[in-house]
C-alpha positions, 0 to 999 in steps of 0.5 A: 714889148709896149709896141706888141702889147698895143698892136695886140690890144688894137687887133683884140678890139679890131676883132670885137668890132667886126664881130659886132658889125656882123650882128648887124647882118643878124638884125637884117636877116631876123627882121627880113624873115619876120616881116611879110614878103612884100616889105623884105626889101624895105626892111633890108634897105632900112638896116643898111642905111641906118648903119650908114646914117650911123657911121656918119653922125656917130663920127661927126657928133656922137662920139664927141658928145659921149667922150669929148673928143674928135678926130680932126687931128694929125695922121701922126696922132691918129696912128698912135698906139697902132691906131688904137683910138681909131679902132676903139671908135669903130668898136664904139660905133657898132654899139651906138648903131645897134640902137636904131637896129633894136628899134627897127625891129620893134616898129617893123612895117609900120614906120616911113623910111625917111622919118625913121632915118632922121630919127636915127641921126638924132638918137645916134648923134645925141640921145644915146651918146648922152647916156653913153657919156654919163655911164662910161665917161663920168659926165655931168657928175652922175656917176660920183653922185650914185657912188656917194649914194651907194658906195659904188658907181654904176657899172655896165659891162658890154652895154646891158643897160647903155645899149640894150635897155636904152634901145628897148626904152626908145622902141617902147613909146615908138611902138605905142605911137605907131600901134599894131601892124595892119590887120594884126586884129580881126574885127572881134578883137582877136589876134590875126597871126603874120606868119614868117615869110622866110624861116631860114632868114630868121634862123640865119639872123638868130645864129649871126646875132648869137655868135656876134654876141661874143664881140659885144660881151668879151671884147667889151674888156677893150684890151687883151690882158683883160679878156675873161673866159668867165664872160665868154662861158656866161655868154654861152650858158645864156644862150643855151639856157634861153633856147632850152626854155623857149623849145617846150613853151613854143611846142605848147602855145596855141597858135596866135590866130586861135588866141581870142583877145578882148577888144581894146586889150591893148592901147593901140589896137584898132577899134573892131569894125 
């Protein structure tokens, strides 16, 4: 019975890892659809290579930084519990690789290829695992300190802060440093719209992300006996509610090209010419 439970847990988390891995296709198609056509190949290659770099760096460095373990052990030890620890690494790798994917979308068409890959290696190897270790492995006693102040440890289920907020926090200074896309603003300071280059790609990317999101949320239980239908339905309702809120807003908002902005309304806006 224990062997059956171990195999079921390994399969459960493997399916979650595959679903979150598919989200990276969603990131790719979403970014491909929003950038200009001349930059589509660059955006696609960056997403693919980012994941490759993330895999190597997280395997060699990042996973050890977060959890104080490594995989340089015997095959017998690696195959214990139906290889659950290896599958768990795969699952957590897809979380880690989401960080550079989030950042990539924020700085699309503005970052050079090699500097972005170096940043990916540093973030996935050191920056993200430090926070991951604090939140999910109680490093540095910070969780105990929070519990002593509030009565409870910081709880992050499915990476809402550990992954998504950290990705946003890291993307913000990158956006501020790189500034707006070239020709984003006219000489009078008004916005110049860059229409999506491929709306079907954009829609496909958004849909793949929605489906993969269930792997992010539901499979974060990491054990089949802890699966929660409430988490699944909450994820579904959040997605549907966001679509219903966005639809009327999109219908009533004027086009960006007709929305005037005063020069200098954003610190990275280029000076009027």
